[in-house]
N, C-alpha and C positions, 0 to 999 in steps of 0.2 A: 619617392617610391623609381625617381625619371632615369636614375641614374644607370637603374640596372636594365633598364630600355636600350640607354645606350651602347654600353657594355653588349648588348646583344645584336642591336646594328653592328659596330664593329666589327665584331669578332666571325660576324656571317657575313660578314661585305668581304672581310678579309681572307675569309677559309675560302670563298668561291673564285674571289680574283686570283687567289693565290696557287688554288686546284688549276687554275685555268692556266697560269703561267706555268706552272711546270709540269702540265700536259703539251703546252707549247715548246717548253724546253727552256724557257725564257725566265730571266731573273724578277724575281716575286717584289721587290722594291717598288720599281715602277707602280704597278699594280695595286700598290696599295695607299701609295701618294695619291695614284687616279681614284681610287675611293673615296680618301678623305675630299679629294676637290670636288665631288659629282656631290656628295653626301654633305658637306658642310657649306659656311657660309659661300662660295661660289658658284654650286650647283643648285641652289633653289628649292632644292627638297625638303629643307628642314629639318631632318631627322633627330636631329644631334642638337640638345637640348643644354647640358653640361658641358659646355666647352672648354671649361676650368679644369674640371676633375676629369675629361680626357685628356687635354693637354700637359696636366701631374705627373699624369699614370705616362705618356710615352715620355716627362724627362729621365722618371727612374730608367725606362729602357736605354736615356744616352749616360747614365750613368754604370749601369753594368756593362752598354758594351767596354765603355771605357775600363770599367775595373778587369773585363775579361784579355784586354787586351793589354792591359798592365801585365798579367799572372801570363802568358805567352810571352811576351818579348823577351829578350834574350840581350842583356847589355851587351855580354863578352864578346860578341859577333861584333863588334864595332871595330876591333882591332886587326882583324883579318886581313890582308892584302888585299888592296882594290874596292871594298867594299866601298869604304869615305868617300874614295874617287865616285861612284857609281851613285851614288845617293847626292853627292854635290851636283855632278852632269844633270839627273833628271831635272833636283828642283831650280838649279839652274835657268834649263832651257827651259821649261814650262812656266814657272812662275812669271819670270821675263816677257814670256810671250803674252800668256793672261793679262800681265797689268800695263804691259805694251799696249794690247787691244782696248783693256779695260776704259785707258787715255783718250783714245782715238775716236771712239762712241760716246764721248761726253759724261761718263761718270768723272766724282770727285776723286781725292787723292786714296782717302779713306776706302770709298767704294771700291775702285782700281786692285786698291790691295786686298780687299775681302774676295771682290772676285777672280783675281791670280791664284788665291789661297784656296778657292773651291777647282781651279781648272787644273792644279797640281796635284793635289791628291786624285788618286785612283782608290777603286773599290777593292780590298782587300778578300769581300766574300767573294766575287766574280770571278778574280783574278785567280786565288788561289782555289775554286772549285773548277777552274778550267782546266789547272791544269792536273789535278787530281780526274775530272770526268775522260781528260785527254789521253792519260797515262803517259804524262809529260815528266811525273816525277823523280825518273830517272835522268833524266836528260839533263847538258850541262846549264842551258840558260835557267832551268826552275831554280836553282839554289839562287840566285843573280834574281830573278823577279818576287820569289819571298822574302829577299835580304831588302829590296827596293820599300816592298809593304812595310815591313820593320821599319827602317829610315822614314819613312811617308809618316808615320807616327811618330816618331820624335819630334819632327819640325809638325806634327799637328799640334802636340802637347805646345812646342812653343808658340805659334802662331794663334791660339785661344788665350795665352797669357796677354802677349800683345793687345790683340786687335778686343778684347773684350775692359783693357783697361783703358786704351784709348775709347772705344765705346763708350764706357761710364764716365767719362769725360775728363779722361787723363793727358792730356794732349801735349800739355808738358813734361821732356825726355824724365827729368825729375822724379816727376809721379811714376811715371812707368817704370822705373827701375825700382824704387820701394816697391811696386806692386810685384816685381819678378822679386825682391831680393824677401818679402814676405811669406811669397809665395814656396823659395826653396827652403828658407828656414821650415814652412810646413813638413814639408816632403822631408827634409833631416830629419826634423821631431818623428814622424811615420815610420819611418824606415828604421831609425833606433827603437821606438819604442816596440816593432812589433819583435826586434832581433831580441832584443833583453827581456822580451813577454812569453820569447816562443817554448820555453820550454813549461811555462802554463797553460798555453791556450791549444797546446800541442791535444793534448790525453782530451781535448772537451768538441777538438772536430773527430777527437775518434769514436766518439759515441753513436747508439745507433736510435736515438730517439729525437726530439724538435731542436738539442740546444746548438748544431752543430751551423744548421740553418741561421734561426738565432744570432747565435752570437757572428755569424760571417756578414746579416744585412744590419746587424745592431754598428757594424765597425764602420760597414761603407756609409753609413746618414747619418753616424753619431760623427767621424770625420768631415764629413759634405758641410755637415750644419755647424762642427769646428770654423770650416773654411769659412763658411757665412756671415756666424759670429764674430768671426777676427776682420774682415773686413769693415763692417758697421762699427766694430770696435776702433779700428784703423781712422777713419773718419771724424766718427765722436770726437776723438785725443784730436787729431789734426781743425777740428771747428773749434774745436776747446784755447790753439794757439794761435788761435786766427788764421789757421793755413786752410785753405781749399784742395781739398785730398777726395778725389773721387777712387778710393781702390777697391779693386772687384778680383776678389781668389777667388777662378772658378774649380766648382766641385768636379770637374770630369777631369781635370787634373790631379785633384786629389786622390778618385778613384783609383786612376791610373796608376801613382806608386802605390798606393797600397794595394792593390792586386800586386802590381813587381814583389813589395816586400811579403805578403802570403806565399809568396812563387814557392820560399826559401822554406817554409815549414810544410815538411811533407805530409803530414797528417792532412790537409787539407787537402790533398788530391780526394779524398770519398766525399767532400762534399761539394766539390768543385763541376760535379755532371747536373746536382739541380739548379747550383748556381745558373747554367747554360741554359736550361729549359725557363728560368724566369728570366733571364734576358732576351733569347726568342720570344718569348710573350709580349714583354713591356716595348722592345722593341719595335715590331711589328706594331703595335699601338703608335708610337711616336711619330712612323712612318705616315699615318692615316693620320695622326694627329697635326703633322705638318700639314698636308695639302689640303685639312679643313677648315686650319688658321687664315687662310690666304684669300682674298679677296681679287679675284681677274677680272681688270676691265677687256671688254670682250675688244673694245677699241684699240687699247694696248698690244694685244696680243695678234690681231689680224693688220695694223701698220705693218707699212714695205719695211720703216725702219728698223721695226722689232724684229723682221724677219729675216732684215741682212745682216743685223745682227747676230740675231743667234744663228745663220750660217756658217759669217763669218769665227764664231765663237768656235761652233762644230768642228770646222776646219781647221783653223789653228792649234785646236787639242789636240786630234788624233794627228795630225803632224808633227808637233810636238812630242810625242811620246814619240814617234818613229825616227823622229831623229836623234834624240837621248838614245834610246835604245841602240840606234845604231853605233853610235857613238860608244855605248858602253860594251856594245858585244865585241868591236874592233881593238878597244882596248884589254879585257877580259879574259876575250873567248878567243880572241887575232879572227872572229870571223865574224863578216856582217851581217851575213843572211840570218848567223844567232843571233842579232842585237836586235834585226829585224823581227824576230818571233818574241823577243822582250817587249819591243813596240808593241806588238799586239798584243800582248797577254796586258800588260799594264794601259791600254786604249778604255776600257771599263770605268765611269765614276758612276758612285752609289752613295751609300751611305753615307761618309764621312766627308764631304762637301755639303752632303743637306745637315746633320750635327751642327759642321764648323758654322752652318748659316745660323742653323735654328740657335746657337749657343750668342750668338752676338746678336742677333735682332732683340734676343730678351736679354742683354745686357743695359740695353738703350734705343731710342730710337731714333732715327735719320737714314734708312733703309730707305729709298727711290723705288718706287713697283715697278721700273723697270731693270733692276738688277734684282731683284727678287723672283718677279719673271724670268727672268732673263736665267738663271741658275735653275728653279725649277724643273723648266723646258729643255734646260741643258743636259740637267743628272737624268730626266726622263728617256729623252733622246741616247745621250752618250749607255745608259746601263742594257740597252736594247740593241746599240748599234757593234756597243764596246761588248758584249758576250756572243758577239759572231763572230768580230775579230779574232777574239780568244780563241773561241774555238775554231776557227777555220785557222789558228795562226803561221803554221807547214806551210799552206797551199800560199797564204799573201805574200811571207817571206819568200816563197820560190817563184813569185809571179811578178814579183818587185827584183828582183835579184835577175830576172830573165830580162826586165826593160831598161835597166841602168846597164848590164852586159852587149845590150844591146846600143842603146847612144854612148856610150864609152868605147875609142880605140878599141881594135886589139892590141895586146899586147906582145914588143916584138921578142 
């Protein structure tokens, strides 16, 4: 029954730190990670005994998060003017900045790609919550910020497929293309199947008993397990043919598109609220388990090299978001100040950087302690600093504009 004690430790510690974060008006994500670090392998308290059980619960949180994002995702928005430019600019500036820094500090090519992915992706939860709390949803930049979060979700899905394929041993282009093709076929199968069965499953979601929840989880876990089994089947088939193929079909990608497919079933809105509650619980456990599984070495964290690398990473990340925001604001809204507010709102990093790193690490070995320690410390700091930036986006935008106007010669 030790797993009950572990669950008590996880929930009570996260509750305490979560309440403290809300009271201080800070993001709760770093609090949950810190709780895991203190009570897990690095903290030395040894209060958690069922590491695998807690980690398994956390993985459910990631799957439910991607399912939730897929349900809320609107593919039609891609076609609207300027949005593709905004998304590509945000990706280009920040991904290249993160990748370049990764190479400069001595990471391998693959690790630099992972770092660039973590640097590029903002925290949707913090950014959108800040818009709501600061009553900025009626302002022109709010729609742009929301769209950037949506575009990052698309890129995240692609990055997960590519990085997990590479980390599982699929270094050859042909194997990555095979994994992408199989993943695409599975996605098309899910979308088609849900559409064909919508008339059958729609009445089931309208029931007042446990059937809607059971059906939802059956679909999520059923298709996730199908992705896992399909990857094993492909590897076995390739081995039988004398071909070395390590194909990993990410279950989080499957969950994303399953959520998107079910968004077309109107009656699914009824059980969706309950799914959000499950998502919030298991995602909290995920952040705890993420911190719990890491074994930080004090020598690494306290080294001058690590501190300088972390400071450089934070600096280039903040500058990258403000630069891309300024370009987007000037192009879409004709206002540099509006673009700077976009940069302030997209500065926070959080859940998706951690999700990406956790999924990649779970796929295969080869991640250095420097990279994992950098990303964890980076997310904890920028989730807090970024929340402050997002909260005071107006003041920051105006202050930067005052500085720019002082540096630039007056217009004649």
